[in-house]
N, C-alpha and C positions, 0 to 999 in steps of 0.2 A: 485862526484862520479859515485850517478843516469847517468850523459849524457852517461859516460864508459858503465854501466853494460845496458845500455836499446837495444843496436844492440845486444848487447851476450847473452839478455832474448828473445829476439827474432827470433835469429837464433836459439838457442835452442828448440823453441818451431817447427820451421818450422821442426826441425830437428827428434823431435819427432810424429807430424803430419803427415809426408811423411814417417815411418819407412812401412815396412814392415808389410804385416798382412799374416796371416797363417789360408789360405786357409781350411773347415772342408766340412762335408758331412750327412746331418741330413736324416733319414730313416721313415716315417713315414707310422706306415699302423694304422686301425681302422676300429674297428667290434663292429656288433650290440649285446646286451647280451638280451637274454642268449642264442639265436642262433649259433651267433659265424658268421654269415653272413656277411661278407667283405662290410664294409662304405664307403671305397675308402683309398688312398695313396700315400706319389707322395716321392720325391728328391728332397731337399732343398740345395744347394750349399752358402754358406757362405765365407766372406773374415772377420774372429777374426782379432780383433786392438788392443790396448791398449788404453784405455779412454783419448781419447781427445778434444780439446774445437772443433777442424774440422771432426770430428769421428761419425759418425751416422751409420757404419756399414754400409751391402750392401746384396745383395743377388739374387741370383738365381732360382728360382725355378720350377721345374715338377711335375702337376699333385697335386696338398697339398690340403690337409685340405678343407677346405667353411663350407657346414653346412650340416648338417648331416638333414636324415627323421626327426631325433624327435626334433631340431629345434638348436638340439650346436651347435655350431660357434665353428672350431679351428683352429687357425692363428697364424702364426710364424712369429719373426722380432728375428733382431741382436743387439744385444745392448754393442760394447765396445767388451768384450771376450765374451762374450755369446749369443748362440741362447735363445730366451728368448718361449715359447710355451705357449697358451692359451689356455684354452676354458671354452666359454660362453653361458646361457642362458639368453634370454631378456635383455641382457645388461648387465650382474651380472657373473662375472668372478667366476667362480666354482673349476677354476681349475691353478696352471700358474706352468712350467715345464724349469727352467735353466739347461743348458748344454755347459759348456766350453769344452777347446779342448782335457782335458786329460779324461773326461769320452769320447766322442767321438771317441779319440783314443783307447779304451780300446776296441773295440767294442761290449761291456757289451747295454742290451736292458732296455729300462727303461720302466718297464708295468705298467699301473694303469686307474684306472675305473672312473667314470663321471657321475652321475644322474643326469637330468636335473630337472626343475620345475614339466615337467608330470609325472617321475618314471620313464621312458625310461630308458635307461643305454647303455653307449659307452666303450668299452676299446680301448687303446691308446698304441702304442707299438712306443719307439722312439731310435735311436741308429745311428753312424755314422761307416764308413766300408772306407778302405783304401786300393789300391791295395797292391802290393810286394814292391815297392819299394816308401812306402809312401805317393802317389798323394792317395787325397780324391775321390773315385769313389762309386757311386750307385748302391746298391744291386741289383741285377734282380730283377722286380715286383711280378716273384712267391716264392719271399724273405720271407713269410709272419714273419718274423723275431720272428717264437714260436721259445727260446732258453735257460737253464734254469735262474733262476729269479736274479738278484743284491742282491745281500748280505748287 
């Protein structure tokens, strides 16, 4: 019985691993507080996929994150069905956000504030955007993400 089941398991594994993912865009804007001076921003495209042994996510980034003058480091990665944003200072994670397809398709903005060890603060905004045909697209860089807050 095991010999017959093995090819079926391999075929199922390959089918799940090769299933197409969902393309999404994550827009990012960073602001120094309290001045609200822009500290950068960007847009990154990711392919979200169901977690499998072969899925490590992936994405392409345009002008995203980095290190702010306050020493806060912002990073984005994809992991299966989510985009993971981390804000750290001196190697310590201060904030972490996870964005899935549902949130990104809603085009709502997630806005949060992080305070570094030096006392400097930064406000971060993240959201997804899609064109009228449902294809992911980057928001114009003039769009600072200012919208009504998430409930």
